[in-house]
Backbone bond lengths (Angstrom), bond angles and torsions (degrees), N, CA, C in turn:
res aa  C-N    CA-C-N  psi(-1)  N-CA   C-N-CA  omega(-1)  CA-C   N-CA-C  phi
1 M - - - 1.449 - - 1.524 108.96 -
2 S 1.326 117.12 131.43 1.460 119.71 -178.20 1.530 111.16 -81.79
3 E 1.313 114.16 152.25 1.457 121.47 179.78 1.530 109.75 -71.45
4 R 1.330 116.61 136.41 1.460 120.57 175.87 1.519 109.10 -71.76
5 K 1.297 116.39 138.22 1.466 123.49 176.50 1.517 106.41 -103.00
6 L 1.345 117.12 110.59 1.456 121.38 -172.20 1.523 112.62 -115.87
7 A 1.336 114.23 149.72 1.461 122.85 171.20 1.524 106.49 -140.92
8 V 1.341 116.16 159.42 1.465 120.88 -177.75 1.522 110.46 -125.79
9 Q 1.333 114.78 129.92 1.463 123.14 170.96 1.522 105.87 -105.15
10 V 1.329 117.71 110.83 1.462 121.82 -172.93 1.525 112.35 -78.12
11 Q 1.332 117.25 -43.52 1.462 121.53 -178.63 1.528 109.81 -120.80
12 P 1.331 117.76 148.10 1.468 120.55 179.86 1.529 113.56 -58.74
13 I 1.348 118.15 -26.56 1.464 120.34 -179.71 1.527 113.11 -82.10
14 D 1.326 118.01 -8.18 1.467 121.25 179.70 1.530 110.18 -62.01
15 N 1.340 116.28 132.15 1.462 119.34 174.55 1.528 111.76 -106.74
16 V 1.344 116.11 5.57 1.462 122.65 170.50 1.529 108.21 -134.46
17 A 1.320 115.59 157.96 1.467 121.75 176.87 1.519 108.76 -128.63
18 S 1.324 116.16 150.75 1.463 122.20 177.36 1.520 109.79 -85.62
19 I 1.329 115.45 133.84 1.460 123.28 -177.68 1.527 110.01 -88.40
20 F 1.335 116.45 136.30 1.465 121.21 178.16 1.523 111.29 -120.92
21 A 1.332 114.67 48.69 1.464 123.00 176.35 1.521 106.89 -170.44
22 E 1.312 117.09 164.23 1.460 120.89 170.22 1.526 105.81 -81.85
23 I 1.321 117.44 122.46 1.462 122.13 -173.22 1.523 109.61 -111.99
24 N 1.317 115.73 137.07 1.458 122.07 175.14 1.521 109.55 -106.75
25 A 1.330 115.69 149.52 1.456 120.53 176.07 1.522 109.22 -51.20
26 G 1.323 116.32 133.20 1.462 121.71 -179.88 1.516 114.01 95.32
27 D 1.340 117.57 -15.91 1.472 120.70 176.40 1.526 109.95 -65.74
28 T 1.320 116.00 152.34 1.452 121.75 170.68 1.518 107.90 -105.16
29 V 1.332 115.15 128.59 1.456 122.61 -177.89 1.519 108.90 -104.99
30 E 1.330 116.38 135.62 1.466 121.27 172.25 1.519 107.51 -86.55
31 V 1.319 116.76 118.26 1.459 121.54 179.27 1.523 107.87 -98.53
32 L 1.328 115.43 115.85 1.461 121.72 -179.25 1.519 108.64 -94.57
33 A 1.331 116.62 124.50 1.465 121.92 178.79 1.521 109.30 -95.50
34 R 1.298 115.38 155.52 1.464 122.06 -179.53 1.528 112.38 -58.35
35 D 1.345 116.41 -31.88 1.467 120.57 -178.85 1.529 112.75 -81.65
36 G 1.331 116.71 4.60 1.455 120.83 178.80 1.516 114.63 95.88
37 G 1.319 116.54 -7.51 1.462 120.04 178.17 1.518 111.73 -69.84
38 I 1.327 115.04 155.24 1.465 121.72 178.22 1.519 108.22 -130.82
39 D 1.334 116.02 133.97 1.456 122.46 177.15 1.527 107.25 -125.19
40 A 1.304 117.51 149.86 1.462 122.22 176.51 1.522 108.60 -109.92
41 V 1.332 116.24 126.80 1.464 121.72 -178.90 1.521 108.61 -125.48
42 R 1.333 116.33 124.21 1.470 120.58 174.80 1.530 107.66 -83.44
43 V 1.328 115.41 129.29 1.457 122.21 -173.78 1.529 110.33 -94.10
44 H 1.345 116.52 138.89 1.460 122.00 -175.16 1.518 114.82 -93.22
45 Q 1.346 117.79 -23.45 1.466 121.71 -179.80 1.529 108.40 -132.43
46 D 1.328 116.23 163.39 1.461 119.72 171.41 1.531 108.02 -62.14
47 I 1.346 117.12 140.31 1.467 121.73 178.44 1.524 108.22 -133.07
48 P 1.335 116.97 123.34 1.467 119.98 178.21 1.529 112.07 -70.00
49 Y 1.313 115.85 154.97 1.462 123.43 175.56 1.535 109.67 -50.77
50 G 1.329 117.11 134.09 1.456 122.26 176.39 1.515 115.21 87.12
51 H 1.325 117.54 -6.86 1.459 120.55 180.00 1.530 110.11 -90.32
52 K 1.343 117.09 -172.24 1.460 121.59 -169.14 1.524 113.13 -115.30
53 V 1.347 114.99 146.10 1.454 122.96 172.24 1.529 107.97 -121.12
54 A 1.328 116.22 141.08 1.465 121.02 178.23 1.526 110.20 -74.45
55 L 1.324 115.65 133.68 1.465 121.39 178.98 1.527 112.36 -92.02
56 R 1.314 115.99 -15.97 1.468 121.83 177.10 1.513 107.37 -154.21
57 D 1.328 117.06 169.96 1.449 120.55 176.02 1.534 109.24 -64.59
58 I 1.331 115.96 140.52 1.463 122.62 179.75 1.532 106.94 -130.92
59 A 1.322 116.18 124.26 1.466 121.55 -177.34 1.527 111.30 -83.89
60 P 1.337 117.11 154.93 1.466 119.73 174.49 1.537 109.99 -56.00
61 G 1.321 115.84 135.95 1.457 120.92 -179.22 1.521 113.72 90.03
62 E 1.321 117.30 -11.28 1.469 121.37 -179.71 1.533 110.02 -81.43
63 T 1.318 115.41 146.63 1.465 121.41 178.47 1.526 110.38 -70.81
64 V 1.319 115.76 135.25 1.463 122.54 173.99 1.528 106.71 -97.47
65 V 1.345 116.06 128.51 1.463 121.80 -173.34 1.519 110.03 -120.07
66 K 1.350 115.26 127.44 1.467 123.16 177.62 1.522 107.17 -136.45
67 Y 1.333 117.57 135.88 1.471 122.87 -178.11 1.527 111.69 58.11
68 G 1.348 116.56 27.78 1.457 121.27 178.65 1.513 114.02 79.45
69 E 1.335 117.98 5.74 1.472 122.72 -177.05 1.521 110.31 -123.45
70 S 1.328 115.61 146.45 1.455 120.83 173.14 1.524 108.89 -66.23
71 I 1.329 116.16 129.68 1.468 119.48 175.90 1.524 111.22 -112.91
72 G 1.337 117.01 -3.59 1.455 120.12 178.17 1.509 112.17 155.72
73 I 1.326 114.01 -165.59 1.448 122.94 -175.88 1.531 109.04 -123.45
74 A 1.334 116.19 135.73 1.465 120.77 175.96 1.529 109.38 -66.26
75 T 1.331 116.69 133.51 1.462 121.78 179.14 1.522 112.19 -103.96
76 A 1.330 116.73 -2.06 1.460 122.78 -179.22 1.526 107.84 -152.16
77 N 1.322 116.44 167.64 1.461 119.50 172.71 1.513 108.49 -64.64
78 I 1.316 116.37 128.46 1.458 122.32 177.96 1.517 106.66 -118.48
79 K 1.305 117.42 125.48 1.461 122.67 -179.99 1.521 110.16 -96.96
80 R 1.325 116.24 153.42 1.464 121.08 172.87 1.527 107.75 -51.88
81 G 1.337 116.53 128.81 1.464 120.95 -179.33 1.516 114.30 95.43
82 D 1.347 117.89 -5.54 1.461 120.89 179.17 1.525 111.26 -79.87
83 Y 1.310 114.50 152.01 1.458 123.66 171.68 1.525 107.66 -72.39
84 V 1.332 118.06 127.10 1.459 122.45 179.74 1.523 108.09 -110.45
85 H 1.334 114.67 118.23 1.467 120.64 -177.88 1.528 108.16 -160.36
86 V 1.314 118.32 -162.96 1.462 122.36 -173.63 1.531 114.05 -62.14
87 H 1.322 119.03 -20.06 1.461 121.53 179.60 1.527 112.55 -74.20
88 N 1.347 118.17 -17.33 1.464 120.73 179.84 1.538 112.55 -139.47
89 L 1.335 116.47 16.88 1.461 122.50 -177.09 1.524 109.45 -142.06
90 D 1.328 116.13 127.02 1.465 121.41 172.82 1.514 106.02 -96.71
91 S 1.313 116.81 108.54 1.455 122.44 -173.04 1.516 112.05 -68.45
92 A 1.330 115.65 140.85 1.460 122.09 175.16 1.517 110.53 -96.37
93 R 1.304 117.89 -7.59 1.467 121.90 -176.69 1.520 111.04 -71.71
94 A 1.330 115.70 135.01 1.463 123.53 174.98 1.519 113.26 60.14
95 R 1.334 116.72 29.44 1.457 120.75 177.58 1.509 108.82 -114.51
96 G 1.311 116.64 126.01 1.450 120.59 177.40 1.509 113.16 -90.44
97 D 1.342 117.34 -9.62 1.458 121.18 -175.49 1.521 113.71 -97.30
98 W 1.332 117.80 0.93 1.468 120.23 -173.16 1.519 109.45 -130.21
99 K 1.300 115.46 126.59 1.475 121.52 176.32 1.511 108.01 -127.51
100 E 1.332 116.05 140.70 1.463 119.92 178.69 1.505 109.61 -82.67
């Protein structure tokens, strides 16, 4: 039996989900929503445990939302299933020079 590849979307407005497995490019992740819904997302890059996957396309300059909170701004086109991290996200966390 294969291991389930899980991610969690905490709030309906979240456009990324947290991964709870080591994910390889091409894997399909089950995204569990707080309301009990389940979505399947095919992942395009390897994603380490605890990192983020895009749940929908996100344009450059668009706010990235996790746990119902803005965590930063997309710096590149992000496609559904992409790994979201410092290579395509300008973090708003712990920055005094950036306000949304």
